[in-house]
C-alpha positions, 0 to 999 in steps of 0.5 A: 666579822672583823675579829678574823685573824690573818697570818703574816702570809695572808695579810701580806697577800691581801695588801700586795706586800712582801712578808718582810715589808709587812713585818716592818710595818708591824715593828714600826707600829704602823700596823697593829698585830698580836703574837702567838705563844710561838712568836708568830704575828697575827693581824685582826681583819679590822686592823688590816683594813684600817691600815690598807685604807690609811695607806691608800693601798690595793685592794680596798682603794684601787679595786674598791667595790662600789659601795652603792652596788648590792648583789642579791643572791636568792633562787626565788625570783619573787624575793629577787624582784622584791629586794631589787625594787626596795633597794633601787628605790633607795638609789642602790644599784643591784644585780641578781644571781639565782645560784652560788655559781652565778654569784661567783661570776657576778662578784668578779664583774659587778664588784658589789659592796654588799651581798644579800645572800640566801642560805638555802639554794640548789647546787652551792648553798649560801654557806659555801658562797660566803666561805669562798668570798671571805677566804679570797683576798680579793673579795673578803672586804665585801660585806655579806648579809645572810638571809634565810627562811630557815631561822635556826640557831645552828644556821645562824652560827654556821653562817657567821662562822663562815664569815657573814657580817650580818644575819636576818630571818625571812620574812623581812620588814623593809625598815629593818632590812634597810637599816641592816643594809645601811649599817653594813654599807657604812662600816668601811667609812667608819674604818677609814675615818678612825685615822 
């Protein structure tokens, strides 16, 4: 979700800059920020991403996830196989993980542009996986499409609060799934083309 707010400390860490350097960019108008009643700066995620892309800075450019790479995280081998086939037919490169722990390792090695994430899994559920990815400055730019067979208002709200970028209920129609995937994969391009 691009309406997430970052403190100066987190924003600076994300773009590998010092806090004072980031403050200078805000004061000069390079980076849009708002102020709290106490006078502290807050930066919207979308503004930070646009700034980083415009300046060609780490991590969104150097350590850029390969946008055609999709990590499928689901403990059901049939879902993994079905999604792999659908996405491979569309020329996406895919990897699969059966648990949250396996997903964590694959994110580091595979560097996906998108994660299709099942919510209900043994050990670490999709909510926790999503939270960890979105709280990590090295991975929070990865898009997350949450999928679940347990489509409730509570699950939907909970996963979006954890930072998911989109949500779909199972069973998924292929056309609809591909539309969601394309929209998420193209979001970065929209951000960078604004400038």
